[in-house]
PQR file of N, CA, C, O and H, with PARSE charges and radii, in Angstrom:
ATOM      1  N   MET A   1     -29.083   5.965  34.973 -0.4000 1.5000
ATOM      2  CA  MET A   1     -29.864   6.753  35.912 -0.0000 2.0000
ATOM      3  C   MET A   1     -31.357   6.473  35.752  0.5500 1.7000
ATOM      4  O   MET A   1     -32.090   6.482  36.742 -0.5500 1.4000
ATOM      5  N   LEU A   2     -31.814   6.230  34.549 -0.4000 1.5000
ATOM      6  CA  LEU A   2     -33.238   6.012  34.338 -0.0000 2.0000
ATOM      7  C   LEU A   2     -33.726   4.669  34.872  0.5500 1.7000
ATOM      8  O   LEU A   2     -34.932   4.429  34.928 -0.5500 1.4000
ATOM      9  H   LEU A   2     -31.219   6.223  33.746  0.4000 1.0000
ATOM     10  N   ARG A   3     -32.816   3.806  35.260 -0.4000 1.5000
ATOM     11  CA  ARG A   3     -33.218   2.536  35.851 -0.0000 2.0000
ATOM     12  C   ARG A   3     -33.612   2.686  37.313  0.5500 1.7000
ATOM     13  O   ARG A   3     -34.244   1.795  37.881 -0.5500 1.4000
ATOM     14  H   ARG A   3     -31.837   4.002  35.215  0.4000 1.0000
ATOM     15  N   GLN A   4     -33.246   3.794  37.917 -0.4000 1.5000
ATOM     16  CA  GLN A   4     -33.582   4.036  39.325 -0.0000 2.0000
ATOM     17  C   GLN A   4     -35.003   4.567  39.422  0.5500 1.7000
ATOM     18  O   GLN A   4     -35.549   5.093  38.452 -0.5500 1.4000
ATOM     19  H   GLN A   4     -32.732   4.517  37.455  0.4000 1.0000
ATOM     20  N   ASP A   5     -35.596   4.425  40.601 -0.4000 1.5000
ATOM     21  CA  ASP A   5     -36.921   5.004  40.790 -0.0000 2.0000
ATOM     22  C   ASP A   5     -36.799   6.518  40.951  0.5500 1.7000
ATOM     23  O   ASP A   5     -35.702   7.052  41.116 -0.5500 1.4000
ATOM     24  H   ASP A   5     -35.153   3.999  41.389  0.4000 1.0000
ATOM     25  N   GLU A   6     -37.928   7.189  40.899 -0.4000 1.5000
ATOM     26  CA  GLU A   6     -37.947   8.655  40.885 -0.0000 2.0000
ATOM     27  C   GLU A   6     -37.311   9.264  42.131  0.5500 1.7000
ATOM     28  O   GLU A   6     -36.547  10.225  42.039 -0.5500 1.4000
ATOM     29  H   GLU A   6     -38.819   6.756  40.765  0.4000 1.0000
ATOM     30  N   LYS A   7     -37.626   8.708  43.279 -0.4000 1.5000
ATOM     31  CA  LYS A   7     -37.107   9.251  44.530 -0.0000 2.0000
ATOM     32  C   LYS A   7     -35.588   9.117  44.594  0.5500 1.7000
ATOM     33  O   LYS A   7     -34.902  10.036  45.043 -0.5500 1.4000
ATOM     34  H   LYS A   7     -38.247   7.927  43.354  0.4000 1.0000
ATOM     35  N   THR A   8     -35.067   7.993  44.153 -0.4000 1.5000
ATOM     36  CA  THR A   8     -33.622   7.761  44.160 -0.0000 2.0000
ATOM     37  C   THR A   8     -32.919   8.733  43.228  0.5500 1.7000
ATOM     38  O   THR A   8     -31.858   9.260  43.563 -0.5500 1.4000
ATOM     39  H   THR A   8     -35.624   7.247  43.788  0.4000 1.0000
ATOM     40  N   ARG A   9     -33.509   8.975  42.051 -0.4000 1.5000
ATOM     41  CA  ARG A   9     -32.919   9.940  41.108 -0.0000 2.0000
ATOM     42  C   ARG A   9     -32.831  11.331  41.729  0.5500 1.7000
ATOM     43  O   ARG A   9     -31.822  12.022  41.590 -0.5500 1.4000
ATOM     44  H   ARG A   9     -34.371   8.547  41.779  0.4000 1.0000
ATOM     45  N   TYR A  10     -33.897  11.729  42.412 -0.4000 1.5000
ATOM     46  CA  TYR A  10     -33.924  13.048  43.037 -0.0000 2.0000
ATOM     47  C   TYR A  10     -32.875  13.148  44.151  0.5500 1.7000
ATOM     48  O   TYR A  10     -32.153  14.142  44.234 -0.5500 1.4000
ATOM     49  H   TYR A  10     -34.717  11.167  42.525  0.4000 1.0000
ATOM     50  N   PHE A  11     -32.791  12.133  45.000 -0.4000 1.5000
ATOM     51  CA  PHE A  11     -31.811  12.171  46.091 -0.0000 2.0000
ATOM     52  C   PHE A  11     -30.380  12.120  45.575  0.5500 1.7000
ATOM     53  O   PHE A  11     -29.498  12.767  46.141 -0.5500 1.4000
ATOM     54  H   PHE A  11     -33.378  11.326  44.933  0.4000 1.0000
ATOM     55  N   ASP A  12     -30.139  11.369  44.522 -0.4000 1.5000
ATOM     56  CA  ASP A  12     -28.803  11.347  43.914 -0.0000 2.0000
ATOM     57  C   ASP A  12     -28.446  12.716  43.351  0.5500 1.7000
ATOM     58  O   ASP A  12     -27.307  13.166  43.470 -0.5500 1.4000
ATOM     59  H   ASP A  12     -30.856  10.844  44.063  0.4000 1.0000
ATOM     60  N   PHE A  13     -29.429  13.376  42.737 -0.4000 1.5000
ATOM     61  CA  PHE A  13     -29.202  14.728  42.229 -0.0000 2.0000
ATOM     62  C   PHE A  13     -28.841  15.676  43.368  0.5500 1.7000
ATOM     63  O   PHE A  13     -27.937  16.500  43.233 -0.5500 1.4000
ATOM     64  H   PHE A  13     -30.354  13.010  42.641  0.4000 1.0000
ATOM     65  N   LEU A  14     -29.549  15.558  44.490 -0.4000 1.5000
ATOM     66  CA  LEU A  14     -29.266  16.420  45.642 -0.0000 2.0000
ATOM     67  C   LEU A  14     -27.879  16.173  46.214  0.5500 1.7000
ATOM     68  O   LEU A  14     -27.239  17.104  46.703 -0.5500 1.4000
ATOM     69  H   LEU A  14     -30.284  14.888  44.599  0.4000 1.0000
ATOM     70  N   LYS A  15     -27.404  14.935  46.160 -0.4000 1.5000
ATOM     71  CA  LYS A  15     -26.063  14.627  46.650 -0.0000 2.0000
ATOM     72  C   LYS A  15     -24.996  15.261  45.767  0.5500 1.7000
ATOM     73  O   LYS A  15     -23.991  15.776  46.259 -0.5500 1.4000
ATOM     74  H   LYS A  15     -27.924  14.179  45.762  0.4000 1.0000
ATOM     75  N   ILE A  16     -25.226  15.218  44.456 -0.4000 1.5000
ATOM     76  CA  ILE A  16     -24.239  15.747  43.511 -0.0000 2.0000
ATOM     77  C   ILE A  16     -24.286  17.271  43.460  0.5500 1.7000
ATOM     78  O   ILE A  16     -23.243  17.924  43.444 -0.5500 1.4000
ATOM     79  H   ILE A  16     -26.042  14.800  44.057  0.4000 1.0000
ATOM     80  N   TYR A  17     -25.493  17.840  43.436 -0.4000 1.5000
ATOM     81  CA  TYR A  17     -25.676  19.292  43.330 -0.0000 2.0000
ATOM     82  C   TYR A  17     -26.550  19.777  44.485  0.5500 1.7000
ATOM     83  O   TYR A  17     -27.734  20.043  44.278 -0.5500 1.4000
ATOM     84  H   TYR A  17     -26.340  17.310  43.449  0.4000 1.0000
ATOM     85  N   PRO A  18     -26.009  19.899  45.675 -0.5600 1.5000
ATOM     86  CA  PRO A  18     -26.837  20.171  46.862  0.2800 2.0000
ATOM     87  C   PRO A  18     -27.630  21.469  46.828  0.5500 1.7000
ATOM     88  O   PRO A  18     -28.766  21.480  47.302 -0.5500 1.4000
ATOM     89  N   GLY A  19     -27.106  22.540  46.306 -0.4000 1.5000
ATOM     90  CA  GLY A  19     -27.829  23.807  46.353 -0.0000 2.0000
ATOM     91  C   GLY A  19     -28.572  24.151  45.087  0.5500 1.7000
ATOM     92  O   GLY A  19     -29.305  25.139  45.050 -0.5500 1.4000
ATOM     93  H   GLY A  19     -26.183  22.530  45.921  0.4000 1.0000
ATOM     94  N   LEU A  20     -28.403  23.369  44.062 -0.4000 1.5000
ATOM     95  CA  LEU A  20     -28.954  23.708  42.752 -0.0000 2.0000
ATOM     96  C   LEU A  20     -30.457  23.470  42.648  0.5500 1.7000
ATOM     97  O   LEU A  20     -31.131  24.162  41.885 -0.5500 1.4000
ATOM     98  H   LEU A  20     -27.808  22.566  44.092  0.4000 1.0000
ATOM     99  N   ALA A  21     -30.984  22.534  43.378 -0.4000 1.5000
ATOM    100  CA  ALA A  21     -32.399  22.176  43.267 -0.0000 2.0000
ATOM    101  C   ALA A  21     -33.319  23.348  43.594  0.5500 1.7000
ATOM    102  O   ALA A  21     -34.422  23.433  43.053 -0.5500 1.4000
ATOM    103  H   ALA A  21     -30.436  21.973  43.998  0.4000 1.0000
ATOM    104  N   ASN A  22     -32.892  24.238  44.456 -0.4000 1.5000
ATOM    105  CA  ASN A  22     -33.730  25.389  44.823 -0.0000 2.0000
ATOM    106  C   ASN A  22     -33.519  26.583  43.911  0.5500 1.7000
ATOM    107  O   ASN A  22     -34.220  27.586  44.040 -0.5500 1.4000
ATOM    108  H   ASN A  22     -31.996  24.169  44.896  0.4000 1.0000
ATOM    109  N   GLN A  23     -32.577  26.497  42.999 -0.4000 1.5000
ATOM    110  CA  GLN A  23     -32.266  27.632  42.137 -0.0000 2.0000
ATOM    111  C   GLN A  23     -32.809  27.496  40.725  0.5500 1.7000
ATOM    112  O   GLN A  23     -32.866  28.487  39.998 -0.5500 1.4000
ATOM    113  H   GLN A  23     -32.008  25.682  42.894  0.4000 1.0000
ATOM    114  N   ILE A  24     -33.208  26.305  40.317 -0.4000 1.5000
ATOM    115  CA  ILE A  24     -33.713  26.114  38.963 -0.0000 2.0000
ATOM    116  C   ILE A  24     -35.201  25.803  39.016  0.5500 1.7000
ATOM    117  O   ILE A  24     -35.693  25.314  40.033 -0.5500 1.4000
ATOM    118  H   ILE A  24     -33.162  25.499  40.908  0.4000 1.0000
ATOM    119  N   PRO A  25     -35.929  26.081  37.930 -0.5600 1.5000
ATOM    120  CA  PRO A  25     -37.368  25.802  37.926  0.2800 2.0000
ATOM    121  C   PRO A  25     -37.661  24.310  38.091  0.5500 1.7000
ATOM    122  O   PRO A  25     -36.896  23.455  37.644 -0.5500 1.4000
ATOM    123  N   LEU A  26     -38.768  24.028  38.733 -0.4000 1.5000
ATOM    124  CA  LEU A  26     -39.179  22.651  38.981 -0.0000 2.0000
ATOM    125  C   LEU A  26     -39.348  21.885  37.671  0.5500 1.7000
ATOM    126  O   LEU A  26     -39.011  20.704  37.599 -0.5500 1.4000
ATOM    127  H   LEU A  26     -39.389  24.723  39.096  0.4000 1.0000
ATOM    128  N   SER A  27     -39.858  22.534  36.654 -0.4000 1.5000
ATOM    129  CA  SER A  27     -40.059  21.863  35.368 -0.0000 2.0000
ATOM    130  C   SER A  27     -38.733  21.459  34.734  0.5500 1.7000
ATOM    131  O   SER A  27     -38.642  20.391  34.128 -0.5500 1.4000
ATOM    132  H   SER A  27     -40.132  23.494  36.712  0.4000 1.0000
ATOM    133  N   ALA A  28     -37.712  22.289  34.862 -0.4000 1.5000
ATOM    134  CA  ALA A  28     -36.397  21.970  34.304 -0.0000 2.0000
ATOM    135  C   ALA A  28     -35.768  20.798  35.057  0.5500 1.7000
ATOM    136  O   ALA A  28     -35.167  19.918  34.441 -0.5500 1.4000
ATOM    137  H   ALA A  28     -37.786  23.157  35.355  0.4000 1.0000
ATOM    138  N   LEU A  29     -35.900  20.782  36.353 -0.4000 1.5000
ATOM    139  CA  LEU A  29     -35.353  19.695  37.152 -0.0000 2.0000
ATOM    140  C   LEU A  29     -36.068  18.383  36.849  0.5500 1.7000
ATOM    141  O   LEU A  29     -35.425  17.342  36.716 -0.5500 1.4000
ATOM    142  H   LEU A  29     -36.389  21.497  36.853  0.4000 1.0000
ATOM    143  N   ALA A  30     -37.378  18.426  36.740 -0.4000 1.5000
ATOM    144  CA  ALA A  30     -38.144  17.223  36.416 -0.0000 2.0000
ATOM    145  C   ALA A  30     -37.757  16.685  35.044  0.5500 1.7000
ATOM    146  O   ALA A  30     -37.624  15.475  34.861 -0.5500 1.4000
ATOM    147  H   ALA A  30     -37.900  19.272  36.848  0.4000 1.0000
ATOM    148  N   SER A  31     -37.580  17.563  34.104 -0.4000 1.5000
ATOM    149  CA  SER A  31     -37.168  17.146  32.766 -0.0000 2.0000
ATOM    150  C   SER A  31     -35.787  16.506  32.798  0.5500 1.7000
ATOM    151  O   SER A  31     -35.570  15.477  32.157 -0.5500 1.4000
ATOM    152  H   SER A  31     -37.688  18.546  34.253  0.4000 1.0000
ATOM    153  N   TYR A  32     -34.864  17.088  33.523 -0.4000 1.5000
ATOM    154  CA  TYR A  32     -33.511  16.551  33.641 -0.0000 2.0000
ATOM    155  C   TYR A  32     -33.518  15.158  34.267  0.5500 1.7000
ATOM    156  O   TYR A  32     -32.769  14.275  33.850 -0.5500 1.4000
ATOM    157  H   TYR A  32     -35.040  17.923  34.044  0.4000 1.0000
ATOM    158  N   LEU A  33     -34.371  14.975  35.272 -0.4000 1.5000
ATOM    159  CA  LEU A  33     -34.437  13.690  35.975 -0.0000 2.0000
ATOM    160  C   LEU A  33     -35.274  12.654  35.236  0.5500 1.7000
ATOM    161  O   LEU A  33     -35.240  11.471  35.573 -0.5500 1.4000
ATOM    162  H   LEU A  33     -34.979  15.693  35.611  0.4000 1.0000
ATOM    163  N   GLY A  34     -36.024  13.094  34.231 -0.4000 1.5000
ATOM    164  CA  GLY A  34     -36.849  12.170  33.464 -0.0000 2.0000
ATOM    165  C   GLY A  34     -38.116  11.763  34.174  0.5500 1.7000
ATOM    166  O   GLY A  34     -38.601  10.646  33.996 -0.5500 1.4000
ATOM    167  H   GLY A  34     -36.052  14.056  33.958  0.4000 1.0000
ATOM    168  N   ILE A  35     -38.665  12.675  34.990 -0.4000 1.5000
ATOM    169  CA  ILE A  35     -39.908  12.389  35.697 -0.0000 2.0000
ATOM    170  C   ILE A  35     -40.886  13.525  35.452  0.5500 1.7000
ATOM    171  O   ILE A  35     -40.502  14.591  34.970 -0.5500 1.4000
ATOM    172  H   ILE A  35     -38.270  13.582  35.134  0.4000 1.0000
ATOM    173  N   ARG A  36     -42.144  13.296  35.782 -0.4000 1.5000
ATOM    174  CA  ARG A  36     -43.150  14.343  35.591 -0.0000 2.0000
ATOM    175  C   ARG A  36     -43.084  15.353  36.725  0.5500 1.7000
ATOM    176  O   ARG A  36     -42.672  15.039  37.842 -0.5500 1.4000
ATOM    177  H   ARG A  36     -42.456  12.431  36.174  0.4000 1.0000
ATOM    178  N   GLN A  37     -43.496  16.557  36.415 -0.4000 1.5000
ATOM    179  CA  GLN A  37     -43.378  17.654  37.375 -0.0000 2.0000
ATOM    180  C   GLN A  37     -44.205  17.397  38.629  0.5500 1.7000
ATOM    181  O   GLN A  37     -43.744  17.676  39.735 -0.5500 1.4000
ATOM    182  H   GLN A  37     -43.831  16.812  35.508  0.4000 1.0000
ATOM    183  N   PHE A  38     -45.417  16.870  38.475 -0.4000 1.5000
ATOM    184  CA  PHE A  38     -46.230  16.635  39.686 -0.0000 2.0000
ATOM    185  C   PHE A  38     -45.642  15.514  40.533  0.5500 1.7000
ATOM    186  O   PHE A  38     -45.819  15.512  41.751 -0.5500 1.4000
ATOM    187  H   PHE A  38     -45.791  16.643  37.576  0.4000 1.0000
ATOM    188  N   SER A  39     -44.945  14.560  39.914 -0.4000 1.5000
ATOM    189  CA  SER A  39     -44.282  13.510  40.688 -0.0000 2.0000
ATOM    190  C   SER A  39     -43.141  14.095  41.511  0.5500 1.7000
ATOM    191  O   SER A  39     -42.967  13.751  42.680 -0.5500 1.4000
ATOM    192  H   SER A  39     -44.801  14.562  38.924  0.4000 1.0000
ATOM    193  N   LEU A  40     -42.373  14.973  40.899 -0.4000 1.5000
ATOM    194  CA  LEU A  40     -41.278  15.633  41.612 -0.0000 2.0000
ATOM    195  C   LEU A  40     -41.820  16.507  42.738  0.5500 1.7000
ATOM    196  O   LEU A  40     -41.252  16.544  43.830 -0.5500 1.4000
ATOM    197  H   LEU A  40     -42.515  15.253  39.949  0.4000 1.0000
ATOM    198  N   SER A  41     -42.895  17.193  42.475 -0.4000 1.5000
ATOM    199  CA  SER A  41     -43.508  18.031  43.501 -0.0000 2.0000
ATOM    200  C   SER A  41     -43.960  17.181  44.690  0.5500 1.7000
ATOM    201  O   SER A  41     -43.787  17.583  45.841 -0.5500 1.4000
ATOM    202  H   SER A  41     -43.356  17.162  41.588  0.4000 1.0000
ATOM    203  N   ARG A  42     -44.531  16.022  44.419 -0.4000 1.5000
ATOM    204  CA  ARG A  42     -44.982  15.116  45.482 -0.0000 2.0000
ATOM    205  C   ARG A  42     -43.796  14.597  46.286  0.5500 1.7000
ATOM    206  O   ARG A  42     -43.866  14.518  47.512 -0.5500 1.4000
ATOM    207  H   ARG A  42     -44.671  15.696  43.484  0.4000 1.0000
ATOM    208  N   ILE A  43     -42.706  14.242  45.606 -0.4000 1.5000
ATOM    209  CA  ILE A  43     -41.507  13.744  46.291 -0.0000 2.0000
ATOM    210  C   ILE A  43     -40.947  14.821  47.206  0.5500 1.7000
ATOM    211  O   ILE A  43     -40.601  14.549  48.355 -0.5500 1.4000
ATOM    212  H   ILE A  43     -42.649  14.306  44.610  0.4000 1.0000
ATOM    213  N   ARG A  44     -40.859  16.045  46.694 -0.4000 1.5000
ATOM    214  CA  ARG A  44     -40.319  17.141  47.499 -0.0000 2.0000
ATOM    215  C   ARG A  44     -41.211  17.443  48.700  0.5500 1.7000
ATOM    216  O   ARG A  44     -40.711  17.732  49.787 -0.5500 1.4000
ATOM    217  H   ARG A  44     -41.141  16.266  45.761  0.4000 1.0000
ATOM    218  N   LYS A  45     -42.521  17.377  48.511 -0.4000 1.5000
ATOM    219  CA  LYS A  45     -43.461  17.652  49.593 -0.0000 2.0000
ATOM    220  C   LYS A  45     -43.350  16.602  50.705  0.5500 1.7000
ATOM    221  O   LYS A  45     -43.384  16.942  51.887 -0.5500 1.4000
ATOM    222  H   LYS A  45     -42.927  17.143  47.627  0.4000 1.0000
ATOM    223  N   ASN A  46     -43.220  15.352  50.329 -0.4000 1.5000
ATOM    224  CA  ASN A  46     -43.146  14.275  51.323 -0.0000 2.0000
ATOM    225  C   ASN A  46     -41.778  14.160  51.971  0.5500 1.7000
ATOM    226  O   ASN A  46     -41.640  13.500  53.001 -0.5500 1.4000
ATOM    227  H   ASN A  46     -43.193  15.076  49.368  0.4000 1.0000
ATOM    228  N   THR A  47     -40.762  14.791  51.387 -0.4000 1.5000
ATOM    229  CA  THR A  47     -39.409  14.692  51.900 -0.0000 2.0000
ATOM    230  C   THR A  47     -39.098  15.790  52.920  0.5500 1.7000
ATOM    231  O   THR A  47     -38.469  15.529  53.945 -0.5500 1.4000
ATOM    232  H   THR A  47     -40.875  15.327  50.550  0.4000 1.0000
ATOM    233  N   PHE A  48     -39.531  16.995  52.641 -0.4000 1.5000
ATOM    234  CA  PHE A  48     -39.133  18.130  53.485 -0.0000 2.0000
ATOM    235  C   PHE A  48     -40.274  18.651  54.279  0.5500 1.7000
ATOM    236  O   PHE A  48     -40.112  19.604  55.041 -0.5500 1.4000
ATOM    237  H   PHE A  48     -40.042  17.207  51.808  0.4000 1.0000
TER
END
């Protein structure tokens, strides 16, 4: 999973756990995905 880029990791997570991303803290999700919190925030902002 860590070989993928940040956006791909996030989208793969959403495919596997569709409703979970909105229920857990952003910091926990970023840690799980192996990316920084501000990077995840930027990905989410540009996606939705």
